[in-house]
C-alpha positions as CSV (number, residue, x, y, z in Angstrom):
1,X,6.8,-2.4,-24.0
2,X,4.2,-4.4,-25.9
3,X,1.9,-6.2,-23.6
4,X,0.7,-9.8,-23.9
5,X,-2.9,-9.7,-25.2
6,X,-5.9,-11.9,-26.0
7,X,-5.3,-14.5,-23.3
8,X,-7.4,-17.7,-23.9
9,X,-7.3,-18.6,-20.3
10,X,-5.2,-18.2,-17.1
11,X,-4.8,-21.4,-15.1
12,X,-2.5,-22.5,-12.3
13,X,-1.2,-21.6,-8.8
14,X,1.0,-18.7,-7.8
15,X,2.2,-17.1,-4.5
16,X,2.4,-13.3,-4.6
17,X,5.2,-11.4,-3.0
18,X,5.2,-10.4,0.7
19,X,2.8,-7.7,1.9
20,X,4.2,-4.3,1.1
21,X,2.8,-2.5,4.2
22,X,4.0,-5.2,6.6
23,X,7.4,-5.4,4.9
24,X,7.9,-1.6,5.5
25,X,6.8,-1.8,9.1
26,X,8.9,-4.9,9.9
27,X,12.1,-2.9,9.2
28,X,10.8,0.1,11.1
29,X,9.8,-1.9,14.2
30,X,13.0,-3.9,14.1
31,X,15.0,-0.6,14.1
32,X,13.2,0.9,17.1
33,X,13.0,-2.3,19.2
34,X,15.6,-3.9,21.4
35,X,17.4,-7.0,20.0
36,X,17.5,-8.8,16.7
37,X,14.3,-8.9,14.6
38,X,14.2,-11.7,12.0
39,X,12.1,-11.1,8.9
40,X,11.0,-13.8,6.5
41,X,9.3,-13.4,3.1
42,X,10.2,-9.7,3.0
43,X,9.1,-7.9,-0.2
44,X,12.4,-7.1,-2.0
45,X,10.8,-4.4,-4.2
46,X,12.0,-0.9,-4.7
47,X,9.7,0.8,-2.2
48,X,10.5,-1.6,0.7
49,X,14.2,-1.5,-0.1
50,X,14.0,2.3,0.2
51,X,12.9,1.9,3.8
52,X,15.6,-0.7,4.5
53,X,18.4,1.6,3.1
54,X,16.9,4.6,5.0
55,X,17.4,2.9,8.3
56,X,20.9,1.8,7.4
57,X,21.7,5.5,6.9
58,X,20.2,6.2,10.3
59,X,22.8,3.9,11.9
60,X,20.8,0.6,12.1
61,X,22.7,-2.6,11.3
62,X,20.7,-4.7,8.8
63,X,21.8,-8.0,7.3
64,X,20.1,-9.6,4.3
65,X,21.3,-13.0,3.0
66,X,18.6,-13.0,0.3
67,X,16.2,-15.2,2.3
68,X,16.1,-13.7,5.8
69,X,16.7,-10.2,7.0
70,X,18.1,-9.5,10.4
71,X,17.6,-6.0,12.0
72,X,19.7,-5.2,15.1
73,X,17.6,-2.7,17.0
74,X,18.5,-0.6,19.9
75,X,15.5,1.7,20.4
76,X,14.5,5.1,19.1
77,X,17.2,6.8,21.2
78,X,20.1,5.1,19.3
79,X,19.1,6.2,15.8
80,X,21.9,8.3,14.4
81,X,21.9,11.4,12.1
82,X,22.3,10.4,8.5
83,X,25.5,11.8,6.8
84,X,23.4,13.1,3.8
85,X,19.8,13.6,2.8
86,X,17.9,10.3,2.6
87,X,16.4,9.2,-0.8
88,X,13.2,7.3,-0.3
89,X,12.6,6.9,-4.1
90,X,8.9,6.4,-4.9
91,X,7.8,5.4,-1.5
92,X,5.1,7.4,0.2
93,X,4.9,5.0,3.1
94,X,8.6,5.4,3.8
95,X,8.6,9.2,3.9
96,X,5.4,9.6,6.0
97,X,6.1,6.9,8.6
98,X,9.8,7.7,8.9
99,X,8.8,11.3,9.7
100,X,6.9,10.0,12.8
101,X,9.9,7.8,13.8
102,X,12.2,10.8,13.6
103,X,9.8,13.0,15.7
104,X,11.8,12.4,18.9
105,X,15.3,12.5,17.4
106,X,17.9,15.1,18.6
107,X,19.1,15.8,15.0
108,X,17.8,17.1,11.7
109,X,17.1,14.8,8.7
110,X,16.2,15.7,5.1
111,X,14.0,13.2,3.2
112,X,13.4,13.4,-0.5
113,X,12.3,11.2,-3.4
114,X,11.6,11.0,-7.1
115,X,9.5,13.3,-9.2
116,X,6.2,11.7,-8.1
117,X,7.1,11.9,-4.4
118,X,7.9,15.6,-4.9
119,X,4.2,16.2,-5.7
120,X,2.8,14.3,-2.7
121,X,1.3,16.4,0.1
122,X,3.1,16.1,3.5
123,X,1.2,18.7,5.5
124,X,-1.3,16.0,6.6
125,X,1.6,14.4,8.5
126,X,3.6,17.4,9.4
127,X,0.8,19.3,11.0
128,X,0.0,16.8,13.8
129,X,3.8,16.2,14.3
130,X,4.2,20.0,14.8
131,X,1.5,19.9,17.5
132,X,3.7,17.3,19.3
133,X,6.8,19.5,19.2
134,X,8.5,18.6,16.0
135,X,10.1,21.3,13.8
136,X,9.3,20.3,10.2
137,X,9.1,22.1,6.8
138,X,8.6,21.2,3.2
139,X,8.1,22.9,-0.1
140,X,5.0,25.1,-0.9
141,X,1.5,25.2,0.5
142,X,1.1,21.4,0.6
143,X,4.6,21.1,2.0
144,X,5.8,18.5,-0.5
145,X,9.2,16.8,-0.4
146,X,12.0,17.4,0.2
147,X,11.1,17.8,3.8
148,X,13.3,18.6,6.8
149,X,12.6,17.0,10.2
150,X,14.1,18.2,13.5
151,X,12.8,16.1,16.3
152,X,11.5,17.5,19.6
153,X,13.5,16.5,22.7
154,X,10.3,16.3,24.7
155,X,7.3,15.4,22.6
156,X,3.8,16.3,23.8
157,X,1.0,13.8,23.5
158,X,-2.1,15.1,21.6
159,X,-5.7,14.3,20.9
160,X,-6.0,14.4,17.1
161,X,-9.1,14.1,15.0
162,X,-8.1,12.8,11.6
163,X,-9.4,15.1,8.8
164,X,-8.9,12.3,6.2
165,X,-8.9,8.5,6.4
166,X,-5.2,7.6,6.1
167,X,-3.3,4.7,7.6
168,X,0.0,6.4,6.8
169,X,-0.9,9.6,8.7
170,X,-2.2,7.5,11.6
171,X,0.9,5.4,11.7
172,X,3.2,8.5,11.7
173,X,1.4,9.9,14.7
174,X,1.5,6.5,16.5
175,X,5.3,6.3,16.0
176,X,5.7,9.8,17.4
177,X,3.3,9.0,20.3
178,X,5.5,6.1,21.3
179,X,8.2,8.7,22.1
180,X,5.9,11.2,23.9
181,X,5.3,11.7,27.6
182,X,1.7,10.6,28.3
183,X,-1.2,9.3,26.3
184,X,-2.0,10.2,22.7
185,X,-5.5,9.8,21.3
186,X,-6.3,9.5,17.6
187,X,-9.8,9.7,16.3
188,X,-10.1,8.2,12.8
189,X,-12.5,9.5,10.1
190,X,-13.0,5.9,8.9
191,X,-11.3,2.8,10.1
192,X,-8.1,2.2,8.1
193,X,-5.6,-0.6,7.8
194,X,-4.2,-1.5,11.3
195,X,-0.9,-3.2,10.6
196,X,0.9,-0.6,12.8
197,X,-1.4,-1.3,15.7
198,X,-1.0,-5.1,15.3
199,X,2.8,-4.9,15.2
200,X,2.9,-2.8,18.3
201,X,1.3,-5.6,20.1
202,X,3.5,-8.2,18.4
203,X,6.6,-6.3,19.5
204,X,5.4,-6.2,23.2
205,X,3.7,-2.8,23.3
206,X,0.3,-1.7,24.4
207,X,-2.3,0.1,22.3
208,X,-6.1,0.3,22.7
209,X,-8.4,0.4,19.7
210,X,-12.1,0.9,20.0
211,X,-13.7,1.2,16.6
212,X,-12.3,4.5,15.3
213,X,-10.6,5.5,18.6
214,X,-6.9,4.7,19.1
215,X,-5.1,5.3,22.4
216,X,-1.5,4.7,23.4
217,X,1.0,5.9,25.9
218,X,4.6,6.9,25.2
219,X,7.9,5.7,26.6
220,X,7.2,2.1,25.8
221,X,10.1,-0.2,25.2
222,X,9.5,-2.7,22.3
223,X,11.2,-6.1,22.0
224,X,12.6,-7.7,18.8
225,X,10.5,-10.4,17.2
226,X,10.3,-12.8,14.3
227,X,8.1,-11.5,11.5
228,X,6.7,-13.8,8.8
229,X,5.3,-11.5,6.1
230,X,2.1,-12.8,4.4
231,X,1.5,-12.3,0.7
232,X,0.2,-8.9,-0.3
233,X,-3.5,-8.8,-1.1
234,X,-3.0,-5.7,-3.1
235,X,-0.7,-7.6,-5.4
236,X,-3.0,-10.7,-5.4
237,X,-5.9,-8.4,-6.4
238,X,-4.6,-8.2,-10.0
239,X,-4.7,-11.9,-10.4
240,X,-8.1,-12.2,-8.6
241,X,-9.5,-9.8,-11.2
242,X,-7.7,-11.5,-14.1
243,X,-9.2,-14.9,-13.1
244,X,-12.7,-13.4,-13.0
245,X,-12.7,-11.6,-16.3
246,X,-10.4,-13.6,-18.6
247,X,-12.4,-16.5,-20.2
248,X,-11.7,-20.1,-19.3
249,X,-9.6,-19.2,-16.2
250,X,-9.1,-20.6,-12.7
251,X,-6.3,-19.2,-10.5
252,X,-5.2,-20.3,-7.1
253,X,-3.3,-17.7,-5.0
254,X,-1.5,-19.1,-1.9
255,X,-0.6,-17.3,1.3
256,X,-2.7,-14.1,0.8
257,X,-2.9,-11.8,3.7
258,X,-6.5,-11.5,4.9
259,X,-6.3,-8.7,7.5
260,X,-10.0,-7.5,7.7
261,X,-8.9,-3.9,7.2
262,X,-7.5,-4.9,3.8
263,X,-10.2,-7.3,2.4
264,X,-12.6,-4.8,0.8
265,X,-11.9,-6.1,-2.6
266,X,-13.2,-9.5,-1.6
267,X,-16.4,-7.9,-0.5
268,X,-16.7,-6.1,-3.8
269,X,-16.1,-9.3,-5.8
270,X,-18.7,-11.1,-3.9
271,X,-21.2,-8.3,-4.3
272,X,-20.6,-8.4,-8.1
273,X,-21.3,-12.1,-8.2
274,X,-17.7,-13.3,-8.7
275,X,-16.7,-16.9,-8.1
276,X,-14.2,-16.6,-5.3
277,X,-13.5,-19.0,-2.4
278,X,-11.1,-18.8,0.5
279,X,-9.3,-21.4,2.5
280,X,-8.2,-19.5,5.6
281,X,-5.2,-20.2,7.8
282,X,-4.2,-18.5,11.1
283,X,-0.6,-17.8,12.1
284,X,0.5,-16.3,15.4
285,X,0.4,-12.7,14.1
286,X,-1.3,-12.7,10.7
287,X,-4.4,-14.1,9.1
288,X,-3.6,-15.6,5.6
289,X,-5.2,-18.0,3.3
290,X,-5.5,-19.5,-0.2
291,X,-7.8,-17.6,-2.6
292,X,-9.3,-19.3,-5.6
293,X,-11.1,-17.4,-8.4
294,X,-12.9,-18.6,-11.6
295,X,-14.2,-16.8,-14.7
296,X,-17.5,-15.3,-13.7
297,X,-20.6,-13.4,-15.0
298,X,-20.4,-10.1,-13.1
299,X,-23.0,-7.4,-12.2
300,X,-22.4,-3.8,-11.4
301,X,-22.3,-2.4,-7.8
302,X,-21.7,0.8,-5.9
303,X,-18.5,1.3,-3.9
304,X,-18.5,4.1,-1.3
305,X,-18.3,5.1,2.4
306,X,-16.5,3.0,5.0
307,X,-15.3,0.3,2.6
308,X,-13.1,2.8,0.7
309,X,-10.1,2.7,3.1
310,X,-10.2,-1.1,3.0
311,X,-9.6,-1.2,-0.8
312,X,-8.1,2.2,-1.7
313,X,-5.1,0.7,-3.4
314,X,-7.2,-1.9,-5.3
315,X,-9.6,0.7,-6.9
316,X,-7.7,0.8,-10.2
317,X,-8.0,-2.9,-10.8
318,X,-11.6,-2.8,-9.4
319,X,-12.4,-0.2,-12.1
320,X,-11.2,-2.7,-14.8
321,X,-13.3,-5.4,-13.2
322,X,-16.3,-3.0,-13.5
323,X,-15.8,-2.6,-17.2
324,X,-16.6,-6.3,-17.6
325,X,-19.7,-6.3,-15.4
326,X,-23.3,-5.9,-16.5
327,X,-24.6,-2.4,-15.6
328,X,-23.1,0.8,-14.2
329,X,-20.7,0.7,-11.3
330,X,-20.2,3.9,-9.3
331,X,-17.2,4.6,-7.1
332,X,-17.5,7.4,-4.6
333,X,-15.7,8.9,-1.6
334,X,-12.3,8.1,-3.1
335,X,-10.7,11.5,-3.2
336,X,-7.5,10.0,-1.7
337,X,-6.8,8.4,-5.1
338,X,-5.8,11.9,-6.3
339,X,-2.7,12.0,-4.1
340,X,-1.2,8.5,-4.7
341,X,1.8,7.9,-7.0
342,X,-0.3,9.8,-9.6
343,X,-3.9,11.1,-9.7
344,X,-5.3,7.6,-10.0
345,X,-8.9,8.8,-10.7
346,X,-7.7,10.7,-13.8
347,X,-5.1,8.0,-14.8
348,X,-7.6,5.1,-14.7
349,X,-10.2,7.0,-16.6
350,X,-7.8,8.3,-19.2
351,X,-5.9,5.1,-19.9
352,X,-8.8,2.7,-19.9
353,X,-10.8,5.0,-22.2
354,X,-7.9,4.8,-24.7
355,X,-8.6,1.0,-24.8
356,X,-12.3,1.5,-25.3
357,X,-13.8,1.5,-21.8
358,X,-16.7,3.8,-21.0
359,X,-15.5,5.4,-17.8
360,X,-16.0,8.9,-16.5
361,X,-14.0,10.5,-13.7
362,X,-15.7,12.5,-11.0
363,X,-14.4,14.7,-8.1
364,X,-14.3,11.7,-5.8
365,X,-14.4,8.6,-7.9
366,X,-15.5,7.0,-11.2
367,X,-18.6,6.0,-13.1
368,X,-18.0,2.9,-15.2
369,X,-20.4,1.5,-17.8
370,X,-19.8,-2.2,-18.1
371,X,-20.0,-4.6,-21.0
372,X,-17.6,-2.8,-23.3
373,X,-15.1,-4.6,-25.5
374,X,-11.5,-3.4,-25.3
375,X,-9.2,-2.7,-28.2
376,X,-5.5,-1.9,-28.6
377,X,-3.9,1.4,-27.9
378,X,-0.8,3.2,-26.5
379,X,-1.0,3.7,-22.7
380,X,1.2,4.8,-19.8
381,X,1.7,3.9,-16.2
382,X,2.5,7.6,-15.3
383,X,5.3,5.9,-13.2
384,X,2.6,4.3,-11.0
385,X,3.0,0.5,-10.4
386,X,-0.7,-0.2,-9.8
387,X,-1.8,1.6,-13.0
388,X,0.8,-0.5,-14.9
389,X,-0.4,-3.8,-13.6
390,X,-4.0,-2.9,-14.2
391,X,-3.2,-2.1,-17.8
392,X,-1.5,-5.4,-18.3
393,X,-4.6,-7.3,-17.1
394,X,-6.7,-5.1,-19.4
395,X,-4.5,-6.1,-22.3
396,X,-5.5,-9.7,-21.8
397,X,-9.1,-8.8,-22.9
398,X,-8.1,-7.0,-26.1
399,X,-9.2,-8.8,-29.3
400,X,-8.0,-6.3,-31.9
401,X,-4.9,-4.2,-32.1
402,X,-1.8,-4.0,-29.9
403,X,-1.4,-2.5,-26.4
404,X,1.9,-0.6,-25.9
405,X,2.7,0.4,-22.3
406,X,5.1,3.2,-21.6
407,X,7.1,3.3,-18.3
408,X,6.4,-0.3,-17.5
409,X,9.5,-0.4,-15.2
410,X,7.3,1.2,-12.5
411,X,5.8,-2.2,-11.8
412,X,9.0,-3.3,-10.0
413,X,8.1,-0.8,-7.3
414,X,5.9,-3.4,-5.6
415,X,5.9,-6.6,-7.8
416,X,9.3,-7.3,-9.5
417,X,8.2,-10.8,-10.8
418,X,4.7,-9.7,-12.0
419,X,5.2,-10.5,-15.7
420,X,6.9,-13.9,-14.8
421,X,3.9,-14.9,-12.7
422,X,1.5,-13.9,-15.4
423,X,3.5,-15.9,-18.0
424,X,3.3,-18.9,-15.6
425,X,-0.5,-18.8,-15.6
426,X,-0.7,-18.3,-19.4
427,X,1.0,-21.6,-20.3
């Protein structure tokens, strides 16, 4: 499709869709808890619907009236064998976390997905699950999907030092640990998003977190809850950056989730001199707020170390932000970008370079020389929703030529109304 280009200003108020990570987990916790879980503001995008349909196949009754989702949970022990392999589409969160949930099952389940999922490594999840007593196998050395999971009737608790910083791997182990006899200890490489830990507490469970040390015991019984999903900061990030770099812009984004393990992009924007303000609100279970951004003069920065897990999904749009800053921005320690929906290091560098950006990929990040004007070109999402949205925001800066985007349908994976919200701000 041909993208809207050369915006003269973005102004107005939007509310981004529900948080993707919390939406996934709301279905999962509802399924393994006892009673009826009520979910509001669920993200009805392809990835989260893959999780919903997976649990329906596992025997969980789920009702969706278009506004509220009700999940009738009856504990881990009442999950049932699926009648056929479960298709999780493009969702890495689904396949990795569901693997942990199935760790204690007394049946075998096959999980598979689309072409991009078939390339994503699963050994990082399967190795610790095997230590706990799960029989699991995938394809090749990295054990990519499809994978086959046969739960262990008696799971063994483990002490596991994470070789990588990954909330998905941590969460898979936590779900398995809830079914083990005894205490499991997880030692993180870097502190990652903690939605799973928060929701264990919300659903009546107990878990101890001390910096990078996570401890929990098995055989806990969780109780159904009401979940109000805040807006996804990863989706809001595209409009934050748009408001900062498109001339004559001021954008207000309501109900943005502000979990501290997810707000690295706000720290980066502030370090670069961006005009951003927050009006914070506190609900029972989630911190959320209204974020306001204005067109800004930006300066380069370095992004590395402990902040990387707090903004890993936002790095493609941060890279675009850096192309409009004065100076050279360096992103390091972001090897995890290579195993997302695509190799996002190479994808960002390749596609933005086609539009005139001066951006160089490295083994673990990007070097971005700011101050470059962008021009038209033919670009692709590689089937990756975040690359697609980043390229649409880039197109707003183009002064000459056309921007044509291949595989734009990938954006519906996490933000089905993205183009409509952009059009609302462009009026």
